[in-house]
N, C-alpha and C positions, 0 to 999 in steps of 0.2 A: 505494497499499499503507501502512495507518495505518502510524504512528511504531512505537505498541505493538506491534506483529506485525514490522515489521522489525527493533525490539531484540530480541525473544525468539529470534528465527531467527540474529542476531550472536550471540548468547548460548550456545544449543544449537550453532555453528560450534565456541566457545573450546574450550580445557580441559576435559575434566569437573570436576576438583578444583575450576576457578575458577567455576565458575559461580554460587554464592552470591554470590560478592564482587562481581558485578555491581549497578548502582542497580536497584533497586527500586519502577522505574515504574510498574508498576502501584499499589504501597500509595501511591505519592504523587500520582496520578491519581485517588484517590480522596479522600485528605486535601481537594483541589482541588473536587471534587463537595460534599464536606461543606461549603464557605463558598457563604453566600449572596449570589448574583453580582445586579450592577446597584448595590454601594451599597461604600463599604470596608472593610475588616474587621472586624472586632471584636478586640480582643486577644485573645480566646480562639479565636477564628478564625485569627488570626494565627499564634499560637503553635502551634497544631494541624497545620500547614504549617509553620511554618520547624524546629519540631523534628525531626520525621523528617526533613526535608529533611539538617540540620546533622548527623545522626546518619550518615545515608548516605551524606555528604560525607567524615565523620570514617572512614567505615571503607572507601572506595575508595582515601583518603589513608595508610592501614596498611595494605592489602595494596600496595598497587602499592609502597612503602617496602623493605617484605619483601621484594617479588619485585626490586629492583632491587640491593638488597643482596647478593642470592644472585646475580644476573649479576657484581656486579662482582667477587664473590668467586670463581667458576665463572672467569669471565675471567682473571684471576690463574692459576690452576687452569691454561685450557688452555696459558695462554703458558709456563708451567713446563713440559709436558708435551711442547708444539714442544721447546725447546730441548733436552729429556731424548732425545728420539726423533732429531733432529741429531747430539745427540754421539755417540749409539752410531753411528750412522751414519759419522761422522765418525772414528770408532774403530774402525774395521774390519767393521761387525756385513754380515753376508753379505743381499744383496740382496733376497732372498725374505721374509727376517725383518723387514729393516728397512719392507717395501713394506707388510705384515702391519699393523706397528703405525703406518706413516702414515696407511693406511686405518680403523684405530680410530680416532686422532686427528679424518680428518678427520669422519670417523661424528657426532664429538662437537660438531665444530666447526660441522654441519649442524643438529643439535637444537637447539645454543646459540643459533645465526642463528632457529632457530622458534621461542622459546621468546621472544625480544625483539621480533621482532616484533610477535609477541602480544600483549606486552605493550605496546606503545607502541599496538596495537589498544585493547587494553582503555580506555588513557587516553583514545581518542577518543572512544569508545562513549561513556563513561560522562560526557566532556562534552558531547558530544550532546543525551545522556538531561538532562543538568541543565540545560541552553539550555531544552531543549524544556517541561521542567513551570513551569520558570520564566515562559518567556512565556503558558502555558495558564494559570498562574496571575494574571498580569498582565492577561491579558484577562478573565478571570470578575471579577476585583477592581477592576480600574484603581489598584491600589496602585504599581507601578513602582518596583518591585522588581529588574530584569532587569538594568540595566545599572549598578547598583550591587554585584549578584550578580558579575555577570562580572567586573567589575572584582579583585574578592575571590577568586574562582575562579582567573583568573589567576599569583596570586600560593601558590597550595596547590599542593604538594608532588608529587600526579599529573599534573597541566598540563606542568613541570618535565620535558622529557624527553630533555633533550643528551646525558645522559651514557649514557644507556641506546643513543640513537640513534647516538653515536659507536661505543660497542662494533659495531652491528650494521654498520657501515660498516668497522669492523676485522676483521672475521669474513673479506672476501674477501681482505685481506692473509696474514690468518692460513693462510687455504687454500694461496693461492699458495707459503708456506712449505714446507709440506709433500705436494706435488705429487706424481701416481703413473706416474712414470718411466719405470721400470726393466720391461721386456715380461713376464719371467719375473713380475712383481710385482701382476700386472696381474688374476689370477684372483683370490688374497686378498683386492685392494682392492674389488674388488665384490663379494664377499662380505659385507665387513666395512659396506659401505655398503649392499645391501639389505637389512639387519636394521636400519637406521635407522628410527626410529619414522615410518609414514607417514602416521599422524593428524596429527603434528606438520608434515611437509610439507604436507598440504592444506593446514591450517588457515591455516598460514603465507602461502599462495598467495592464500587467501581474504583474508586480513586486508591484504596488498600491497593488491591491487585494492578493498577496501571503502575505505579509504584514499584512492586515487587517487579514486574517486568521489564519496566526500564532496568532495575541495575540486575536482574539476571540475564539481559542481552549481553555484556560485554564479558568478558573471561578474563581480562584483564583491566587494572586501572590505569588510566591517564591522566594528563593534566587538568582535561575537563571533564572529569566524571564528576557523576552526583556522590555528596559523602554519605557514609553511611547512617541507614536512617534505622533510630530503635523505636520501634514501635509498637504496642501489641498485635496482633496479627489479628485478619480480618475474621477468622473464626472464631473471635475472642466476641466481637460484635454479633456475627450470626447466633452464636449460642448463646447470646444474652436475649435477643429480636425472635427469633424462631418459635419456640415452645408459647409465647406470649400468643401467638396470630394464630395456633391451631385448634 
């Protein structure tokens, strides 16, 4: 499959409101085609490529930072919600009411986990797209931009995903803090979880599998390889969701 078609498919699998925030690979490809091949680019030709490339990279950085900030705030809010639910349970809240409240929090955690995995996938897909277009530009012009550009990309905010990765890993322990244990509360828990956004769940699993596949494609590590990603396996989310909807 051509990379452009692959990228389009990944974008379509993301959240609808995110789709305009991905790399405009097709437009950058047009910029490359506007350059005469077989010789070094003129200053005007180089500017005609680097200008849009820089603008796209800035767009990606801005969106990633905005989403990361929202995730940090939401993570803190969920921690407070968990504390509140546990405190109300300790204060003698009836079991059925506690289960309903805990189920609602679990639903929010699942949605939160899904959004963050999609954000990690957003980072990966855009990095891959930038590397691809830089390779294409170098192939046409022989300019040798790839390696210095890669070094620069690795310093960009959208490439630094450790904060988001840590919050993704924290979701498992957050769910364990509010388990559905009381038999009389199972119906309420199932109902609360059943109304979780199914589109986010589907996209989350797809994103996890994409990230695994992208890393598995290369048997050797290069200067432009994606970094290792320590995330819960996609089976973890499946195991949490599938019994709920049976």
